[in-house]
N, C-alpha and C positions, 0 to 999 in steps of 0.2 A: 346218539339216536334216543329222541325222545317219543314215547308212545302219544298219539293224538287222538283225539276222540273218534270213534267209528275203528277203532282197532288198527287203522294205518301208521305208518311210520313216518316221522318228518326229521330231515336232517339240517338242523339250526346251524348256520354260518356265525360269521363275526357279529358280535351284540348282544346286548341283554333282550331276551324275549320273554313275553308273558303271556298267559292264556287270557283270552277274553271273550267268552261265550264259546262259540265252537270254534275260534281261530286263533291263531298266534300272532301276537302284535310285538313289532320291534320298538323297544321304548328308550334305547341307549346305544348309542356306539363308542368304541374306544376311543381314546383322545387321538386327535388327528384324522379322524373319521367323519364324514358327513352323513347324518342319519337320513335317507330317502325313503318317503312313504306315500308318496302322490306323484301323478303323471308330471305336473306342473309346481314349480316351487311355490309353497304355499296353497297350492289347490286341495281338491278332496281328496280324503284318505282313500288310497287303494292298495287292497291287501296283496295283490301279485307282485307290486313293483317294489316291496319293501327289503331294504338293504344299506349296507353301510360301506360308503365309497371313500376309500383313502384320497387325502388331498396331498397334492403335489409338492414336492419339496421347496419350492418357491412361494407356497401359500400358508395361510394360516385360518382357523376357525375358532371362533368365540365359545361357542357350545356345541359339543357333540351329542347332546343328549335333547335336542330341541331340532325338531324337523324345518324350523323356518330360517334358522342357520345354516349359511353354504360355506364351503370353501371360499376364501376370498385372495386375488392376487396380494402378494406383498408390496406394498407402497415404497416410493423411492428413498424416502428416508429412513428405512428400517430392513433389518434382515429377518427372515422366516426359516422354520425348519420343518414345514407342513402341519405344525400346530400352534406355535406361539410366535408372536411378533416382538423383536428386539429392538429399540431405537437406535440408530446409528449416530446419534449425537447425543451426548450426554447433557442432560438436564432437559431435554426436551420432555414434554407432557402429552401421553394418549391416554385418550377416554375410551372405554367399550360405548357403542350406541347399540343397543339392543334393538332398536326400532326397526333398523336397517341391517344390523349384523355385521358392522365392521368397526373397527377401531378409527378414532377420529383424533388429528392431531389437533391441539387446542392452543400450545404454546412453544415458543422456542427460547432458549436461553441468550442473555446479551452478545451480540456480536454476529447474533443469525437472524434471517426474516424467512416466515412462514410463507411457503407456496403450497397452495391446495387446488389449482387449477391447470389444466392443460394448454392453454393459451387462448381458450375461448372466452374465458370468464366464468365458466360453468364449474361447479365442483367437481373435482376426480380423484376418487378414492387413492389410486395408484400413483397419482402426481404429489401426494402429501409429501413435504419433505421440510427440513430446515437447512436453508441455504446459507453457507458463509458469506457474509457482507462483502461485496467487492470493493476494489481500491475506488478511492473518491467517494464513499459513501459509509455513513454511520447506522448501526442498527440496534437499537435499545431492548430488542427481545419482545416475547410475549406473543401477541397476534399483531403487533404494529408492523406497518411495512418499512423498509428502508428508506432512509431520506439522504438525499444528495449533498455533499459540502457545498459550500459558495462557491460561486464562480472563480476558477483558477486555483482553489483548493485541492489538498490532496489528503488522502487516508488510506493507512495500509490494510490490507484485508483482514476482515474479523473486527473492525471497529465498533466501539459501542458507544461513542459519546461525540457530539460535536466538537468537543474540545479536543479530538483526536484529528481534527482537519487543519491543515497548515497550508501557504501559499508556498507553490512549489515549482520550480523549472522540471519540466518532463521532456527526457531526452529519449528520442526513439532509436534503438539498436537494431539494424537488420542485417541476420546473417543468414547466408547460403550453404547449406550443409549438405554433403554428398550422402544423402540418405533416402530411403525411400517410405511409402505411408506404413508399412508393415513394419519397419524399423524404428519409427518415431513415433511414441506412444506416451502415455502419461508419466511413466517413469523417467523417460528421457528428457519431457517438458521440464521436469522438477530439477533434474540435474543441470540442466541447460540455465535455469535461473540461477541456481547456486553458482555456477561459473562466473556468469556475468557479474553478480554480486561480489564475489572475490575479485576479479578483475578491475570492478569499479570501487571498490573498498566502501560499500553500503550494505545496509541490511539488506537480508533478502526479502523482507517484507515491502521493500521500495521498490521491487523489481517484479513486474506481471508481465506474462505472454498476452501481446496485443493481438496477434494473427498469425496463422499457420495456413500455408500453400504449399503444394505440389505440383512438380511440372518435370517435363522430360528436358534434359540440357542438351545441348547440341553436340552429340557424340555419334561416333560411329556404331556404338552399340546402343540398339533399339531400346535396351531395358533399363540403360542408364537414367537414374532419376534423382533429383535434387529437391530439397525441401528448404522452402525460404521461411524464416521466423522472425516476426518484429516483437521487441520487447521493450515495454516502457520501463524508464529509470526515472524515478523523482526524487528530487533534492532540493533541501532548503536553501534558496538564495543563488543568484546567479555567478557569485565568484565560485562557490561550492561545484557547480554546474560546470563550469571552466575547467576545473581541475579535473572532476569525472571525465568529462569529454577528453581531455588530454591523457587520461590513464587508459582509454579504452582504445589502445592501438591494436592492430591485427595480430602482432606478436604476443602482446600480452592477453588478449582473448582466446587465441588459439592454444597458448600454454593452460591455461585455466580448462580449457573444453578437453584438452587431453588428460588432466588429472581428473576429470570427471567422466572419463571414459566415453568421450564423444570424438568424432572427426572436425579435424580442423575446417574452419569455415573459408570458403573462396574468397568472400569479399565482407568487410565491415563497414558498413556506414552509418552514420549517426545526423541525426536532423533533430531540430527542436519543435516538438508540437504543443507544449505549452510553456509562457513565459519567453525570456529572452536572455541570452547571454551578455556579458559585457562586452560593449564596440573597442574597437581599438582606441578611440578617443577617449571612452571611458578608462580603459585598462591604462593609458599614460596619464591621465590626468593627475594622479598621486604624484608623478615625478615632475611634472610640469608646474604644479602646484609649489612643490617643496622648492623648486628652482626659483619661481617668483618671490617666495616669502623670503629666501635668502640673499635676493639683488635688494628686496625693500630692507631688510635687516642692515646690509652691507650701506646702503644710501644714507639709512637713519644714523648709524656710527659714525660714519665719515662728516655729516653733516654737523654731530654732536661735538666730535672732537673739533673740528673747525670753528665752531661757535664758541667753545671752551678757551681754545687759545686767543681768540677775540677777546673774549671776556677779561681772561687772565691779563691780557695786555693792555686793554682799557681800564681796568681797576688797579694794576700795579705799576702804569706810567709813570708816577710820579714817586722818585726816589725816597725811601725813608729819612735820608739826609735833610730834606727840605721840612720836613716835619717837626717844627717846634725849633726851627735852626735859627741861630742868633745873626743879627743884621752883620753884614759884610764878610758872611760865610762864603766861600767862594766853591761853586758846584760846576761838575762836569756834565758834558751833553747829555750822558746817559741818564743824570738826576732829573732833567727836565721832563715835564709831561709830555707823553708820546706825541701828541699834534704840535709840539713847538719843537721838537728834535731837529727837523729840517731845516728851522730858520735860524737856532743858534748853535755854537759850537762851544760855549762856556757862559758863565752868568755868575752873578753875586747876588746875595740877598741883601736887599734894600732894607724890607720891614716885614711884618705881617701881613700876607696878603698881597704882596707885589715881588717882582724881582727885575 
């Protein structure tokens, strides 16, 4: 109880009050409270409305000693406790904008891009966020927008350079799970990605949820529901994509779903949404090529051997006995040159160069 001028007593509530002239003036509120002293924000002073108003738990306030600063709703990229703001992404830079009484997000770390609009193109304090770079994009950070990889290229979520982009074949794996909307949330989606990456033997960063839809299945139970989830699996090269496709059998997928506390999928379908798998002709080409090469080599060897025999016969058709033989030396048919053997059975050396 503070004695007021004129002998009356005034009960002062939360805040710091001072006497100015004949009245009490609220000059400051505790942390987490908004100082109100006018009928409208930033309006003329009004003695009768002075008070400290507590901010909600999902709000923050820059300064509780300035009537021009109001409680502000927590932006998407931060957490608040009624007084302070804490960034949800490490490395994000928030600065106080005293002219508007809010924190402004001015920079994001590499692998994230800055969002501060609500889809209208106009600034929205509550929409401010550092968003993780999606697959097939790369984000250099700061205030720069995200950049798409070249056509047909893929990058894992959170990539921060164009060097992270690579040419990929993207397989779309579609599952039908006996779950309803309330039982399939962010936690189950994360487990589903882990299950598919384990079954495919690829990094979890190469698997992303493409779409989720809910429907009632054809059942006697009107409440029976199912969720259809499409996931994209990106792999480098068509040969590896074909191997991944072969691994993603329904039995293999359901085994991993069970290990990740998810129900088995009623169906597992796989399609190619980017790139292409090796065709049957492409797959058989190496075998056919090897067979053709072997045939060519065999022909070459046989031809070479035949030529070698012909060369030996042609070169060694004359017996060593005829080389330097004395006149009147008798020779057999086998000692004659190859082309004369069919004409003579025997011969005698008459002299050098004749027989």
